[in-house]
C-alpha positions as CSV (number, residue, x, y, z in Angstrom):
1,X,112.4,97.3,148.2
2,X,112.7,93.9,149.9
3,X,114.0,90.8,148.1
4,X,110.5,89.3,147.7
5,X,109.2,92.4,146.0
6,X,112.2,92.5,143.7
7,X,111.6,88.9,142.6
8,X,107.9,89.6,142.0
9,X,108.7,92.7,139.9
10,X,111.3,90.7,138.0
11,X,108.8,87.9,137.2
12,X,106.2,90.4,136.2
13,X,108.5,92.1,133.7
14,X,109.7,88.8,132.3
15,X,106.1,87.6,131.7
16,X,105.2,91.0,130.2
17,X,108.1,90.9,127.8
18,X,107.3,87.3,126.8
19,X,103.8,88.4,125.9
20,X,105.1,91.3,123.8
21,X,107.5,89.1,121.8
22,X,106.4,88.4,118.2
23,X,104.9,84.9,117.7
24,X,105.2,84.6,113.9
25,X,108.5,82.8,114.3
26,X,106.7,79.9,116.1
27,X,104.9,79.2,112.8
28,X,108.1,78.9,110.7
29,X,109.0,75.5,109.2
30,X,112.3,74.5,110.8
31,X,114.6,72.0,109.1
32,X,118.2,72.2,110.3
33,X,119.5,69.7,107.7
34,X,117.9,71.6,104.9
35,X,119.3,74.9,106.2
36,X,122.8,73.4,106.3
37,X,122.5,72.1,102.8
38,X,121.6,75.6,101.5
39,X,124.4,77.3,103.5
40,X,126.9,74.8,102.1
41,X,125.7,75.5,98.6
42,X,125.8,79.2,99.0
43,X,129.3,79.0,100.3
44,X,130.5,76.7,97.5
45,X,129.9,79.3,94.8
46,X,131.6,82.6,93.8
47,X,128.5,84.8,93.2
48,X,129.6,87.2,90.5
49,X,127.6,88.1,87.3
50,X,125.5,90.9,88.7
51,X,124.5,88.9,91.9
52,X,124.0,90.6,95.3
53,X,126.6,90.2,98.1
54,X,125.8,87.8,100.8
55,X,125.1,90.6,103.3
56,X,122.2,91.8,101.1
57,X,120.9,88.2,100.6
58,X,120.8,87.9,104.4
59,X,118.9,91.2,104.6
60,X,116.3,90.1,102.2
61,X,116.0,86.8,104.0
62,X,115.5,88.6,107.4
63,X,112.8,90.9,106.0
64,X,110.8,88.0,104.7
65,X,111.1,86.0,107.9
66,X,110.4,89.0,110.2
67,X,107.2,89.8,108.4
68,X,106.1,86.3,107.5
69,X,105.9,87.2,103.8
70,X,104.7,84.4,101.4
71,X,104.2,85.9,97.9
72,X,107.4,87.3,96.5
73,X,108.5,88.7,93.2
74,X,112.1,89.2,92.0
75,X,112.9,91.4,89.0
76,X,116.3,90.4,87.8
77,X,117.3,86.8,88.6
78,X,120.9,86.8,87.4
79,X,122.3,83.4,88.3
80,X,120.2,83.0,91.4
81,X,122.1,84.2,94.5
82,X,119.4,86.6,95.8
83,X,116.7,84.2,94.6
84,X,118.1,81.4,96.8
85,X,118.1,83.7,99.9
86,X,114.5,84.8,99.2
87,X,113.3,81.3,98.5
88,X,115.1,79.9,101.5
89,X,113.1,82.3,103.7
90,X,109.9,81.5,101.8
91,X,110.5,77.8,102.4
92,X,110.0,78.6,106.1
93,X,107.0,80.8,105.8
94,X,105.2,78.5,103.3
95,X,105.5,80.9,100.4
96,X,106.7,81.0,96.8
97,X,108.9,83.2,94.6
98,X,108.4,84.4,91.0
99,X,111.7,85.5,89.5
100,X,112.3,87.0,86.1
101,X,115.3,87.4,83.9
102,X,115.7,88.2,80.2
103,X,119.0,86.6,79.6
104,X,118.7,82.9,78.6
105,X,122.2,81.9,79.8
106,X,121.7,83.4,83.3
107,X,118.2,82.0,83.5
108,X,119.4,78.5,82.7
109,X,122.3,78.7,85.2
110,X,119.9,80.1,87.9
111,X,117.4,77.2,87.4
112,X,120.3,74.7,87.9
113,X,121.4,76.5,91.0
114,X,117.9,76.5,92.4
115,X,117.8,72.7,91.8
116,X,121.2,72.1,93.4
117,X,120.2,74.2,96.4
118,X,117.0,72.1,96.8
119,X,114.7,75.1,96.4
120,X,113.1,74.5,93.0
121,X,109.7,73.8,94.5
122,X,109.6,77.3,96.0
123,X,110.6,79.1,92.8
124,X,108.8,79.9,89.5
125,X,111.7,81.1,87.3
126,X,110.5,82.9,84.2
127,X,112.6,83.7,81.1
128,X,111.0,86.9,80.0
129,X,111.2,90.6,79.4
130,X,110.3,92.1,82.8
131,X,109.1,95.3,81.1
132,X,106.2,93.4,79.8
133,X,105.7,90.5,82.3
134,X,105.6,92.7,85.4
135,X,102.6,94.5,83.9
136,X,100.9,91.2,83.2
137,X,101.4,89.5,86.6
138,X,98.2,89.6,88.7
139,X,99.8,89.4,92.2
140,X,99.1,90.2,94.9
141,X,102.6,90.2,96.3
142,X,103.8,91.0,99.8
143,X,107.5,91.2,99.0
144,X,109.3,92.5,95.9
145,X,113.0,92.7,95.1
146,X,114.1,94.8,92.1
147,X,117.6,94.3,90.7
148,X,117.2,94.6,86.9
149,X,117.8,97.6,84.6
150,X,118.2,100.6,86.9
151,X,116.6,103.2,84.6
152,X,113.4,101.2,84.8
153,X,113.2,101.0,88.6
154,X,110.5,103.7,88.9
155,X,108.4,102.0,86.2
156,X,108.7,98.6,87.8
157,X,107.5,100.2,91.1
158,X,104.6,102.0,89.5
159,X,103.5,98.7,87.8
160,X,103.8,96.7,91.0
161,X,102.4,99.2,93.5
162,X,98.7,98.3,92.9
163,X,99.6,94.6,93.3
164,X,101.6,95.1,96.6
165,X,99.6,94.3,99.7
166,X,99.3,96.9,102.5
167,X,102.1,95.9,104.9
168,X,104.1,94.6,102.0
169,X,107.7,95.6,101.2
170,X,109.3,96.8,97.9
171,X,113.1,96.5,97.9
172,X,115.5,97.6,95.3
173,X,119.3,97.0,94.9
174,X,122.2,99.4,94.2
175,X,120.5,102.3,96.0
176,X,122.3,104.9,98.0
177,X,121.4,108.3,99.4
178,X,121.1,110.9,96.7
179,X,124.4,112.0,95.3
180,X,126.5,109.4,97.1
181,X,128.1,106.8,94.8
182,X,126.8,104.7,92.0
183,X,123.3,104.2,93.4
184,X,122.8,107.9,94.0
185,X,122.4,109.0,90.4
186,X,120.3,108.1,87.3
187,X,117.4,105.7,87.5
188,X,118.1,104.7,91.1
189,X,118.0,108.3,92.3
190,X,114.8,109.0,90.4
191,X,113.2,105.9,91.9
192,X,114.3,106.8,95.4
193,X,113.1,110.4,95.1
194,X,109.7,109.1,93.8
195,X,109.1,106.4,96.4
196,X,110.1,108.8,99.2
197,X,107.5,111.3,98.0
198,X,104.6,108.9,98.6
199,X,102.9,109.4,101.9
200,X,101.7,105.8,102.0
201,X,105.2,104.3,101.9
202,X,108.0,104.4,104.6
203,X,111.4,104.1,103.0
204,X,114.9,103.6,104.4
205,X,118.2,102.6,102.7
206,X,120.5,99.9,104.1
207,X,124.1,100.5,103.1
208,X,125.7,97.5,104.6
209,X,126.3,95.8,101.2
210,X,125.5,97.0,97.7
211,X,122.8,99.4,98.9
212,X,119.2,98.3,99.4
213,X,116.1,100.5,99.6
214,X,113.4,99.1,101.8
215,X,109.9,100.6,101.3
216,X,107.0,99.4,103.5
217,X,103.5,100.0,102.2
218,X,101.5,101.5,105.1
219,X,98.2,102.2,103.2
220,X,96.7,101.9,99.7
221,X,97.0,105.7,99.2
């Protein structure tokens, strides 16, 4: 092959790859100063009290950005670490988060954290019993993160499933492959076994942090 043909082939492949690249990122709202403010806030806190590790927060952020999700639900706010990651992503896609916690102290602290991070406008923080409120929410949602009482994971999923859009994603925390560690027993294991039995969901487990199951809804049934 001569040099000219090689260059033409290279240009063809480059153009083809460019056409195949996802374009959703072009529609994201970019604000470097805002991003830096959120990063500094996240790094200024020690996120204990049942919050997710940063690697899991980044995972949730990436899922939302990748799929351009806009209507999110979080079950179990704690003091707001995961909610900040989720809302940060939604601030770029033009979405909003509903987050629920039953503990008044954690709820109050989370609301303050959301304010200091500059994300309050993207978050509807509810002080409520998720066992009841999840049933009442109308949806639809395209992203859900469950990190509340583990024995209720399956019930939360069953209540949310009809309200989750096709193409949407249901994630849950403290999940591991069956029989491996804390997330491989009890309510987490029951939930994972159940969601993996559904033909209209595709489920994987990310074990980089605290263990996150990722279930994409491929069809209504």
